[in-house]
C-alpha positions as CSV (number, residue, x, y, z in Angstrom):
1,M,-18.5,13.8,42.2
2,A,-16.4,12.8,39.4
3,R,-15.3,9.4,39.2
4,T,-11.8,8.7,39.2
5,V,-10.3,8.6,35.5
6,A,-8.0,5.6,35.0
7,I,-5.4,5.2,32.3
8,G,-4.9,2.1,30.7
9,I,-6.3,-0.4,32.9
10,Q,-8.2,-2.9,29.7
11,D,-9.6,-5.4,32.0
12,F,-13.2,-4.8,32.6
13,G,-13.8,-6.5,36.3
14,D,-11.1,-4.6,37.3
15,L,-12.6,-1.3,36.0
16,I,-16.0,-2.1,37.5
17,R,-15.0,-3.3,41.3
18,K,-12.8,-0.1,41.6
19,K,-15.9,2.6,40.0
20,Y,-13.6,4.2,37.9
21,F,-14.8,6.2,35.3
22,Y,-16.6,4.1,32.7
23,I,-18.9,4.4,29.7
24,D,-21.4,1.9,29.4
25,K,-20.7,0.1,26.4
26,T,-22.8,-3.2,27.2
27,D,-25.3,-2.8,24.3
28,F,-23.1,-4.2,22.1
29,L,-23.8,-7.1,24.1
30,R,-26.9,-7.3,23.2
31,E,-26.3,-6.3,19.3
32,W,-23.7,-9.1,18.6
33,W,-25.8,-12.0,20.1
34,E,-29.0,-11.1,18.6
35,S,-27.6,-10.6,15.3
36,G,-26.5,-14.5,15.1
37,D,-23.5,-14.3,13.5
38,S,-21.1,-17.3,13.1
39,V,-17.3,-15.4,13.0
40,T,-17.5,-11.4,13.5
41,L,-14.4,-9.6,12.2
42,I,-14.3,-5.7,13.8
43,T,-12.0,-3.3,12.6
44,R,-11.3,0.1,14.0
45,P,-8.7,2.1,14.4
46,R,-6.1,1.7,17.8
47,R,-7.1,2.6,21.0
48,F,-11.3,2.6,19.9
49,G,-12.0,0.5,23.4
50,K,-11.6,-2.8,21.3
51,T,-9.8,-4.7,24.4
52,L,-12.1,-3.5,26.9
53,N,-15.2,-4.8,25.1
54,M,-13.6,-8.4,24.7
55,S,-13.0,-8.0,28.1
56,M,-16.0,-7.3,28.7
57,T,-17.6,-9.8,26.1
58,E,-15.5,-12.6,28.3
59,Y,-16.6,-11.4,31.8
60,F,-20.4,-11.8,30.4
61,F,-20.4,-15.2,28.6
62,S,-17.8,-16.9,29.7
63,V,-18.0,-19.7,32.6
64,N,-15.0,-18.5,34.5
65,H,-17.0,-15.4,35.4
66,A,-20.1,-17.3,36.6
67,G,-21.9,-15.8,39.3
68,E,-20.4,-12.0,38.7
69,G,-23.6,-10.9,37.4
70,S,-23.0,-7.5,40.0
71,L,-20.5,-6.7,37.9
72,F,-23.2,-6.0,35.0
73,E,-25.5,-4.5,37.6
74,G,-26.6,-1.1,36.6
75,L,-25.3,-1.4,33.5
76,S,-27.7,-1.3,30.3
77,I,-27.3,-5.2,29.7
78,W,-28.9,-6.0,32.9
79,N,-32.5,-4.2,32.5
80,D,-32.8,-7.1,30.2
81,V,-33.9,-10.3,32.6
82,N,-33.3,-12.7,29.8
83,Y,-29.4,-11.4,29.5
84,R,-29.2,-12.1,32.7
85,E,-29.8,-15.7,32.5
86,L,-27.0,-16.1,29.8
87,Q,-23.9,-14.3,32.2
88,G,-21.3,-17.2,32.8
89,T,-22.6,-19.8,30.7
90,Y,-20.2,-20.6,27.7
91,P,-16.9,-21.7,28.0
92,V,-14.6,-19.0,26.2
93,I,-11.3,-19.4,24.2
94,S,-10.0,-15.5,25.0
95,L,-6.5,-14.6,23.2
96,S,-4.8,-11.3,22.3
97,F,-2.1,-10.9,19.9
98,A,-1.4,-7.1,20.4
99,N,1.7,-7.7,21.5
100,I,3.3,-9.7,19.2
101,K,5.0,-7.2,17.0
102,E,8.3,-9.3,16.2
103,K,11.2,-8.4,13.2
104,E,11.3,-11.8,12.0
105,Y,9.1,-14.9,11.3
106,K,10.7,-17.3,13.7
107,T,10.2,-15.2,16.9
108,T,6.3,-14.2,15.5
109,R,5.4,-17.8,15.3
110,K,7.0,-18.5,18.4
111,K,4.9,-16.0,20.6
112,I,2.0,-17.6,18.5
113,C,2.6,-20.4,19.7
114,Q,3.5,-19.6,23.4
115,L,-0.1,-17.5,23.3
116,I,-1.7,-21.0,22.3
117,T,0.6,-23.0,25.3
118,N,-0.7,-20.6,27.6
119,L,-4.2,-21.3,27.2
120,Y,-3.7,-25.3,27.5
121,T,-2.0,-24.7,30.6
122,E,-5.1,-22.5,32.0
123,H,-7.1,-25.6,31.0
124,S,-4.8,-28.4,32.1
125,F,-7.6,-29.6,34.5
126,L,-9.0,-31.1,31.0
127,L,-6.1,-33.6,31.4
128,D,-7.8,-35.3,34.7
129,S,-11.6,-34.7,33.7
130,G,-11.4,-38.7,32.9
131,L,-13.0,-36.7,29.0
132,L,-9.6,-37.4,27.0
133,H,-8.5,-40.0,24.9
134,E,-4.9,-41.7,24.6
135,A,-4.4,-39.3,21.4
136,D,-5.9,-36.2,23.0
137,I,-3.7,-36.5,25.9
138,S,-0.6,-37.1,23.8
139,F,-1.8,-33.9,21.7
140,F,-2.2,-31.9,24.7
141,K,0.8,-32.6,25.8
142,R,3.0,-31.4,22.6
143,V,1.5,-28.2,22.6
144,S,4.5,-26.0,23.5
145,E,6.2,-23.1,22.0
146,N,8.1,-25.4,19.7
147,M,5.9,-27.8,18.4
148,D,5.3,-28.5,14.9
149,D,3.0,-26.4,12.4
150,S,0.5,-29.3,12.3
151,D,-0.3,-29.1,15.6
152,A,0.2,-25.1,16.4
153,T,-2.6,-24.8,13.6
154,L,-4.9,-27.2,14.8
155,A,-4.5,-26.4,18.4
156,I,-7.5,-23.6,19.3
157,Y,-9.5,-26.4,16.9
158,Q,-8.7,-29.0,19.4
159,L,-9.2,-27.0,22.8
160,S,-12.7,-26.3,21.3
161,N,-13.2,-30.0,20.9
162,Y,-12.0,-30.8,24.9
163,L,-14.1,-27.9,25.8
164,Y,-17.2,-28.8,24.1
165,R,-17.1,-32.4,25.6
166,Y,-16.2,-31.1,29.7
167,Y,-19.0,-28.8,29.5
168,G,-21.1,-29.9,26.4
169,K,-21.9,-26.5,25.4
170,K,-19.7,-25.1,21.8
171,V,-17.5,-22.1,22.2
172,I,-17.1,-18.7,22.2
173,I,-13.7,-17.5,20.6
174,L,-12.1,-14.1,20.9
175,L,-9.2,-13.0,19.3
176,D,-8.3,-9.3,19.7
177,E,-5.6,-7.6,17.8
178,Y,-6.0,-10.2,14.9
179,D,-3.6,-8.5,12.5
180,T,-0.8,-6.7,14.3
181,P,1.8,-9.9,13.7
182,M,0.6,-9.0,9.7
183,Q,1.8,-4.9,9.8
184,E,5.0,-6.2,11.5
185,A,5.9,-8.8,9.1
186,F,4.6,-6.2,6.1
187,V,6.8,-3.7,7.5
188,D,9.9,-6.4,8.3
189,G,9.3,-8.3,5.3
190,Y,8.3,-11.8,6.2
191,W,4.8,-11.4,5.1
192,E,4.6,-14.4,2.7
193,E,5.8,-16.3,5.7
194,L,3.3,-15.3,8.1
195,V,0.3,-15.7,5.6
196,G,0.7,-19.3,5.2
197,F,0.5,-20.1,8.6
198,T,-1.8,-17.7,9.5
199,R,-4.6,-18.9,6.4
200,S,-3.9,-22.2,8.3
201,L,-4.5,-21.1,11.8
202,F,-7.7,-19.6,11.3
203,N,-9.5,-22.1,8.9
204,S,-9.5,-24.5,11.5
205,T,-10.1,-22.5,14.4
206,F,-13.2,-20.1,12.7
207,K,-13.9,-22.2,9.5
208,T,-14.1,-25.7,9.9
209,N,-14.6,-25.6,13.8
210,P,-17.7,-27.4,14.4
211,W,-17.4,-26.8,18.5
212,L,-17.6,-23.4,17.8
213,E,-20.4,-21.4,19.3
214,R,-19.4,-18.3,17.8
215,A,-16.4,-15.8,17.8
216,I,-15.3,-12.2,17.7
217,M,-11.7,-10.8,16.3
218,T,-11.2,-7.6,16.2
219,G,-7.7,-5.8,14.1
220,I,-7.4,-2.4,12.8
221,T,-7.7,-3.5,9.0
222,R,-9.6,-6.1,7.5
223,V,-7.0,-8.0,5.7
224,S,-7.8,-9.2,2.1
225,K,-9.6,-12.5,2.3
226,E,-7.5,-14.2,-0.2
227,S,-4.7,-13.8,2.1
228,I,-5.7,-15.1,5.6
229,F,-9.7,-15.7,5.5
230,S,-9.5,-18.2,1.9
231,D,-13.2,-19.8,2.2
232,L,-14.0,-18.3,5.3
233,N,-18.1,-17.8,4.0
234,N,-19.2,-17.8,7.4
235,L,-17.8,-14.1,8.3
236,E,-19.2,-11.3,8.7
237,V,-16.8,-8.0,8.6
238,V,-18.0,-4.9,10.2
239,T,-15.9,-2.1,9.1
240,T,-15.6,1.5,9.8
241,T,-18.2,2.2,7.0
242,S,-20.9,-0.2,8.5
243,D,-23.6,1.2,10.9
244,K,-23.1,-2.1,12.6
245,Y,-22.2,-1.7,16.4
246,A,-21.2,2.0,15.4
247,V,-21.2,3.4,18.7
248,S,-19.9,0.8,20.6
249,F,-16.2,1.5,19.9
250,G,-15.1,5.0,20.8
251,F,-17.1,8.2,22.6
252,T,-19.7,9.9,20.9
253,E,-20.4,13.6,21.6
254,E,-23.2,13.3,24.1
255,E,-20.8,10.8,26.5
256,V,-17.9,13.0,25.8
257,F,-20.0,16.4,26.5
258,A,-21.9,14.4,29.4
259,A,-17.9,13.6,31.1
260,L,-16.8,17.2,30.8
261,E,-19.2,18.0,32.3
262,E,-18.7,15.2,35.6
263,C,-15.1,16.5,35.4
264,G,-15.9,20.3,35.8
265,M,-14.7,21.2,32.3
266,S,-18.1,22.3,30.3
267,Q,-16.0,25.4,29.3
268,E,-13.7,23.0,26.9
269,K,-16.1,21.4,24.5
270,E,-15.8,23.5,21.3
271,K,-11.6,22.9,22.1
272,V,-12.4,19.0,22.7
273,K,-14.0,19.0,19.4
274,E,-11.4,20.6,17.4
275,W,-8.6,18.6,18.7
276,Y,-10.4,15.0,19.6
277,D,-13.4,14.5,17.2
278,G,-13.9,13.9,13.6
279,F,-14.3,10.2,13.3
280,I,-17.0,8.5,11.5
281,F,-18.2,5.2,11.7
282,G,-20.7,4.0,9.4
283,E,-23.9,6.9,9.6
284,H,-22.6,8.0,12.9
285,E,-20.6,11.3,12.8
286,D,-18.7,13.3,15.5
287,I,-17.2,10.2,17.2
288,Y,-14.4,10.8,19.3
289,N,-10.9,8.3,20.6
290,P,-11.1,7.5,24.2
291,W,-7.6,7.1,24.5
292,S,-7.3,11.1,24.4
293,I,-10.5,11.6,25.9
294,L,-9.4,9.7,29.2
295,N,-6.0,11.4,29.2
296,F,-7.3,14.6,28.9
297,L,-9.9,14.6,31.4
298,D,-7.3,13.1,33.6
299,K,-4.6,15.7,32.9
300,K,-6.6,18.2,31.6
301,V,-4.0,19.3,28.5
302,F,-4.4,19.1,25.3
303,K,-2.1,16.9,23.6
304,T,-1.5,14.4,21.3
305,Y,-2.2,11.7,23.3
306,W,-4.1,9.2,20.8
307,A,-1.7,9.9,17.7
308,N,1.5,9.6,19.9
309,T,0.3,6.1,21.3
310,S,2.5,3.4,18.8
311,S,5.7,4.2,16.4
312,N,3.1,4.2,13.6
313,S,6.0,2.8,11.6
314,L,3.8,1.4,8.7
315,V,2.9,4.7,8.3
316,G,5.7,6.4,8.2
317,K,7.0,3.6,5.8
318,L,3.9,3.9,3.4
319,L,4.3,7.8,3.3
320,R,8.4,8.2,3.1
321,E,8.5,5.6,0.4
322,G,5.2,6.5,-1.5
323,N,5.1,8.0,-5.2
324,R,5.6,11.7,-5.9
325,K,1.8,11.2,-6.3
326,I,0.9,10.1,-2.8
327,K,3.4,12.7,-1.9
328,E,1.8,15.7,-3.3
329,R,-1.8,14.8,-2.4
330,F,-0.6,14.0,1.0
331,E,0.3,17.7,1.3
332,V,-2.7,18.7,0.4
333,L,-4.4,16.8,3.5
334,L,-1.6,18.3,5.3
335,R,-2.7,22.1,4.6
336,G,-6.1,21.5,5.7
337,E,-8.1,19.9,2.3
338,S,-9.5,17.2,0.8
339,I,-8.6,14.6,-1.8
340,R,-10.8,12.1,-3.4
341,S,-9.9,8.5,-4.0
342,A,-11.3,4.8,-4.8
343,I,-11.4,3.3,-1.1
344,D,-10.9,-0.7,-1.2
345,E,-11.3,-1.6,2.6
346,Q,-10.4,-5.1,2.2
347,I,-6.1,-4.2,2.3
348,V,-4.2,-6.1,0.2
349,Y,-0.7,-5.6,2.0
350,N,1.4,-6.8,-0.6
351,Q,-0.1,-4.3,-3.1
352,L,0.5,-1.4,-0.6
353,D,3.6,-0.4,-2.0
354,G,2.6,2.2,-4.6
355,N,-0.5,1.5,-4.7
356,E,-2.2,5.1,-3.9
357,R,-5.9,3.6,-3.3
358,A,-4.4,0.8,-0.6
359,V,-2.8,3.6,1.3
360,W,-5.7,5.9,1.4
361,S,-8.0,3.0,2.3
362,L,-5.1,1.6,5.1
363,L,-4.9,5.2,6.3
364,L,-8.7,5.7,6.2
365,A,-8.8,2.0,8.2
366,S,-6.3,3.6,11.0
367,G,-8.0,6.8,11.9
368,Y,-5.7,9.3,10.2
369,L,-8.3,9.9,7.7
370,K,-12.0,10.4,7.8
371,V,-14.9,10.7,5.2
372,L,-16.5,13.4,4.3
373,S,-18.6,12.4,1.6
374,Y,-18.7,10.3,-0.9
375,E,-20.4,8.9,-4.6
376,S,-23.3,6.1,-4.7
377,Y,-23.2,3.5,-7.0
378,L,-26.5,5.2,-8.5
379,D,-23.9,8.6,-9.4
380,I,-21.2,6.7,-11.0
381,S,-20.9,4.9,-14.6
382,E,-20.8,1.3,-14.6
383,G,-17.3,-0.1,-14.6
384,T,-15.8,2.4,-12.2
385,Q,-15.4,2.9,-8.4
386,P,-17.3,5.4,-6.5
387,K,-14.9,8.0,-4.9
388,Y,-14.8,9.1,-1.5
389,E,-13.7,13.0,0.0
390,L,-11.2,12.2,2.4
391,A,-9.8,15.1,4.8
392,L,-6.9,14.1,7.6
393,T,-9.5,12.9,11.1
394,N,-8.9,16.5,13.7
395,L,-6.1,18.8,14.9
396,E,-4.4,15.8,17.0
397,V,-3.8,14.0,13.8
398,K,-2.6,16.9,11.8
399,L,0.0,17.6,14.3
400,M,1.1,14.3,15.1
401,F,2.1,14.2,11.0
402,Q,3.5,17.3,11.1
403,N,5.9,16.0,14.3
404,M,6.5,12.7,11.9
405,I,7.9,14.9,9.4
406,H,10.2,17.2,11.1
407,D,11.2,13.9,13.6
408,W,12.5,12.8,9.8
409,F,14.5,15.8,9.0
410,T,15.6,16.5,12.5
411,E,19.3,15.2,11.9
412,A,19.7,17.9,9.1
413,E,18.1,20.5,10.7
414,A,21.5,22.9,11.1
415,D,22.9,22.2,7.6
416,Y,19.3,23.0,6.0
417,N,19.4,26.5,7.8
418,D,23.0,26.8,6.6
419,F,21.8,26.4,3.3
420,I,19.1,28.7,3.2
421,Q,21.5,31.4,4.7
422,A,24.2,30.2,2.1
423,L,21.4,30.9,-1.1
424,L,20.7,34.4,0.2
425,L,24.1,35.5,0.1
426,G,24.5,33.6,-3.0
427,D,27.7,31.6,-1.7
428,K,27.9,28.1,-4.0
429,K,30.5,26.8,-2.6
430,A,28.8,26.8,1.3
431,M,25.3,26.3,-0.7
432,N,27.2,22.9,-2.3
433,G,28.4,21.8,1.3
434,Y,25.6,21.9,3.3
435,I,23.1,20.5,0.7
436,N,24.6,17.5,0.2
437,R,24.8,17.0,4.2
438,V,21.1,17.3,4.1
439,A,20.4,15.0,1.4
440,L,23.3,12.3,2.7
441,S,20.5,12.8,5.6
442,M,17.1,13.0,3.9
443,F,17.0,10.7,1.2
444,S,17.2,7.5,3.4
445,Y,13.8,8.0,3.8
446,F,12.9,8.2,0.2
447,D,12.7,6.4,-3.3
448,T,14.7,9.1,-5.2
449,G,14.4,6.5,-8.4
450,N,17.2,4.6,-10.5
451,K,15.7,5.7,-14.4
452,P,17.3,9.2,-14.7
453,S,15.4,9.0,-17.6
454,E,12.1,9.0,-16.3
455,E,10.3,12.0,-14.7
456,E,9.8,10.7,-11.6
457,P,13.2,11.2,-10.2
458,E,13.5,14.5,-11.4
459,R,9.8,15.6,-9.6
460,F,11.0,14.0,-6.8
461,Y,14.5,16.6,-6.7
462,H,12.1,19.1,-7.5
463,G,9.6,18.3,-4.4
464,F,12.9,18.4,-2.1
465,V,14.1,21.9,-3.3
466,L,10.7,23.2,-3.1
467,G,10.5,22.5,0.4
468,L,13.8,23.4,1.1
469,V,13.0,27.1,0.0
470,V,9.6,27.5,1.3
471,E,10.8,28.7,4.9
472,L,11.7,31.8,2.6
473,K,8.2,32.6,2.0
474,D,8.0,35.7,4.0
475,R,10.6,37.5,2.3
476,Y,9.6,35.8,-1.2
477,V,6.8,35.0,-3.5
478,I,7.7,31.2,-4.0
479,T,6.1,29.9,-7.6
480,S,6.9,26.1,-9.2
481,N,6.4,25.0,-12.3
482,R,5.1,28.4,-14.1
483,E,4.6,29.8,-18.0
484,S,8.1,32.1,-18.2
485,G,9.5,33.0,-21.4
486,F,9.5,29.9,-23.7
487,G,9.4,27.5,-21.1
488,R,8.4,26.4,-17.8
489,Y,10.9,27.2,-14.9
490,D,11.3,24.7,-12.0
491,V,11.4,27.2,-9.2
492,M,11.2,31.1,-9.2
493,L,11.8,33.6,-5.7
494,E,10.6,36.7,-6.5
495,P,11.4,38.8,-3.8
496,K,8.5,41.0,-1.9
497,N,11.8,43.8,-1.1
498,P,13.8,43.7,-4.7
499,K,15.4,46.1,-2.8
500,E,16.6,44.4,-0.1
501,D,16.6,40.9,-2.0
502,D,17.9,39.3,-5.2
503,A,15.2,37.6,-7.3
504,I,16.6,33.5,-7.4
505,I,15.6,31.1,-9.8
506,L,16.6,27.2,-9.8
507,E,16.7,24.9,-12.4
508,F,17.2,20.9,-11.8
509,K,17.9,17.9,-13.9
510,V,19.0,14.7,-13.5
511,H,22.5,13.0,-14.0
512,D,21.6,10.9,-17.0
513,P,25.1,9.2,-18.2
514,E,23.8,8.2,-21.3
515,D,23.6,12.6,-22.0
516,E,26.1,13.8,-19.8
517,E,29.9,12.7,-18.7
518,T,30.0,14.3,-15.4
519,L,27.3,16.1,-12.8
520,M,28.8,19.4,-14.0
521,D,28.1,18.8,-17.4
522,T,24.5,18.2,-15.8
523,V,24.5,21.6,-14.3
524,Q,26.0,23.3,-17.6
525,E,22.6,21.8,-19.3
526,A,20.4,23.0,-16.7
527,Q,21.8,26.5,-17.2
528,R,21.5,26.9,-20.4
529,Q,17.9,25.8,-20.0
530,I,17.7,29.0,-18.1
531,E,19.1,30.9,-20.9
532,Q,17.4,29.2,-23.6
533,K,14.1,29.7,-22.7
534,Q,14.2,33.0,-20.8
535,Y,13.3,32.1,-17.6
536,A,13.7,35.3,-16.4
537,A,11.5,37.6,-18.6
538,Q,8.9,37.1,-16.1
539,L,11.1,38.8,-13.0
540,V,12.2,41.4,-16.1
541,S,8.5,42.2,-17.2
542,R,8.1,43.6,-13.3
543,G,10.7,45.8,-13.1
544,I,13.9,43.6,-11.6
545,P,16.8,44.5,-13.3
546,R,18.9,41.7,-14.9
547,E,21.7,42.3,-12.7
548,H,19.5,41.3,-9.9
549,I,17.7,38.1,-10.6
550,R,20.2,34.8,-9.8
551,S,20.1,31.7,-11.3
552,Y,21.0,28.3,-10.2
553,G,21.4,25.1,-11.7
554,F,20.7,21.8,-9.4
555,A,22.4,18.5,-10.5
556,F,21.1,15.6,-9.2
557,Q,22.2,11.8,-8.9
558,G,21.5,9.3,-6.3
559,K,22.1,11.3,-3.2
560,K,24.7,13.4,-4.6
561,V,23.9,17.3,-5.5
562,L,25.9,19.9,-7.3
563,I,24.9,23.3,-8.0
564,G,26.5,26.0,-10.4
C-alpha cells in the first residue's frame, strides 16, 4: 500500500512518526561525520531537502532528542551500531534564516536578533545551572531583538561556551538558508550594511569559536569569501559541482521511479523525466527536485511546482536589467539550445550587475541551468577559465521563465495586439499611439541606456521591436541585421503570400540631441538611410513590386517612440 505523500513537512520527527512518504537520506549523517570537516557549507537549489536534512541531523545528534533513536529504526544509519551510540549525545544550536526576507537592513537585523533571542529563551535553564558567572548572566539578559552589534555578533559564540560548560561537550551548530537575507539585501539595496554585520557574526560563530565541534551551513549560493567568510580557513564548501553529498539532496532517478511504482504511476516515468529531471550534482546525473516529485505524486498533475515556489525576484531582476548580450543568450536558452560560459561558483553579489559570468553562475547555483559538458584545465591555454556548456534544466524551468516574461508584458498585451494590427494596415497614427503605450509599460523593466551615441541602446530597441513582430512569423519571413543593397537593414518582413500582404522594412535610430533637434528629425534620418542604402533591393530582386514594399523609421528617446 502506498504511503501518504504529505506536502511541506520539514520536521524529520513529524514525518517519521506519522509514517508519511520519506526517501531515506540518513547516509548523509555518516558521510558528513566521517568527513571530519569542521565547518561545512552545502549549496543546493531551493526545495531540495536542505531543511529536512538539517532537521534530521538535529534529531540524530541533539541531546534534546536523546532516547528517540526509534525514529531511525529501519533507516540506513541505524544499521551501524557505532552510530546508534552517537544518537542524542551532543548539544546542538539550530537556526534558520529562511524567513528573513525584509525590504530594509533595520528589520533584517532585528529579525536575526530575534532568532538569536529565541535560542537564549530555549536555553534559559542555563541561568539556574549555577555554572554562569555574574558577567555571563548579565550578557544573557542583554540578549534581545534590540541588542547592540557587539552583543548580537557574539551571542552564538557565548551560547556555545555556556552549553559546553553545562554538557561538557562541544556544540554542533546548524544554520539553514544562510544566504536568504543576502539575496534580499542585494535586490533591495542594503547589501553593504548587511555584509558588515554578517561577517562579524559568522567569524565569531564559526572561526574563533573554541567550543565548536562541527557546523553545517546550507544555502543556495556560495557567497564570496571576501564578503562574509574572510579568514574562515576551516570552511569546506560543497557546491552543485562537487561529488560530496551528491545524492543526499534531491531524488535520484532510481528513487523517483520506485516512488512512481509505489503510487501506481509507472506509466508516467518518461514524462516525469522530461518535466522534472535534469539536475546534475558533481558526476551524478538524473537528479530530480523533491518538491515537484512529491507534488506530482500527490496531485498526479504535471505543473510547474518547484519553479513557482518563490517570487524569483533576484532572477527576474538580473534578466530584466541585464545587458544586451545576457538577453540575447537567454533567448538562446529559451529556444532549447545551449550557451558556453566560464563559471565562478563564488558569488560576488556586487558584481552581478552587468557581469555575464556572474549571472550564469547564479542561475546554475539556483538550479535554473544545468551543465551539459565542460572543459578541463588541461584543455585550455594558461590564464584562461574553462568554459561550461549550459542549458535550461528541464521543461518545468523553461515554462517558468516563459510565464515570468509573459507576466512582465501582460499590462501591454491589448496595446501590443492593436499595434500589430495597425502595422499590417499601415495606419501610422494608430501605430504611434499603441507602441508608446506598450513602451511605457515595458521599458520600466529594462535599461534602455542613457547615452544615445553608444551602440547598446539602439540594439535594445531593435530587440524590442523584433520581439513585437515575431508574432507575425506565420505570415512573414522575419529577418534581422542582414545585408541588402549597400547596407544592413534592421528588420525586414517578407510576406509568405505577397498577393495578400505588403513587405515591410523597419529601421531604428536612437535620438541624439547633438545630431537631431527633434524626434521627427531622427525619423527622417532613419528613412533617409533606408533609401540611400537601398534596403528594398533584396525584396525587389525576389519579384515584390516597389509599391508593395512599405518602410518605417522608428525614433527612440527613452520611453518615447515616434514612427514615420
